[in-house]
C-alpha positions, 0 to 999 in steps of 0.5 A: 500516536508515538509511533507516528510521529517517531517515523515523521520525525525519524524520517525528518531528522535520520533519513533525510539526511543519508537520503540527501548525502547517497543520493548527492543532491544540493537542494532540501525539496528534491530529497525523495519523500512518500507523498501518497498511499493507495490500498485498492481490493479488486473485486468485480469477479466476487460480485460477478458471481452472484454476491452482491453484498460485499460490505465485509471486504468493505470493513476489512478495508477501512479496519487495515487503513482506519478511513473508509474505503470508496468501492470504483465502478465500471466507467465504461462495458467490457465484453472480454471480461462480462463488465459492464458499465458500473458495474462494481468493480473494486475498493480503494483508499488513499493514505496521507499524512498520519495516517500515511506513516502509520501504514507504513510503520505498520506494514515493515513493523509487522504486517512483512514479518506475519506473511508466510515464508516471505524472503524479501520484497522486490526491488522490480516491482517499481514503475520506473518513475519510483513509485512501489506497488506491493500485493497481499494474497490473504488479508488476514496479513494485517493484525486487524483481523481477525482470522475467524470472523474472515468469510472470504480470503481477498487479496490487498494490493499496496501503492507506495507513491513517491516524489521520486524521481527515478527507482534507484533513488525510490529504491534507497528512500523504501530502504531506510524507511526499513522496508526489507528488499532482496539482496 
């Protein structure tokens, strides 16, 4: 638990004052911060292949995040994707507070170095409002997943929500948090 408080206290004591100075912000409450992290796994194609048991995917996401995921269902039928209403299409978890800071710490210090042929994150994955999206092709880059116990590889989408007003301040926040961006 010391890493969690270290990242939280480091944000409050070191990162926030640096951001206030570098972004030329006068009000402390206007300094950008991470508000939530959403971890998603799409399983629509897996279920459509005839596999009704997706419990191992739910267990994987639970092991990665430490929280039980919500199974998402289709709100309406889309014939082009062969999706009917209430079909299972994904698994999602939203992290906030201490678990969010623990996940950020794990992401920057353990997961990114484990990604094969990793050359840095693209600064183009912002959405225009300071939020950032990262996609992993294989879920075995997370340390909680044992490669020997994997039934089927699946991807993981991580969305980092910030309260930054634009992409530049979101990029500055994530750089200060230790995200390795391409130069």
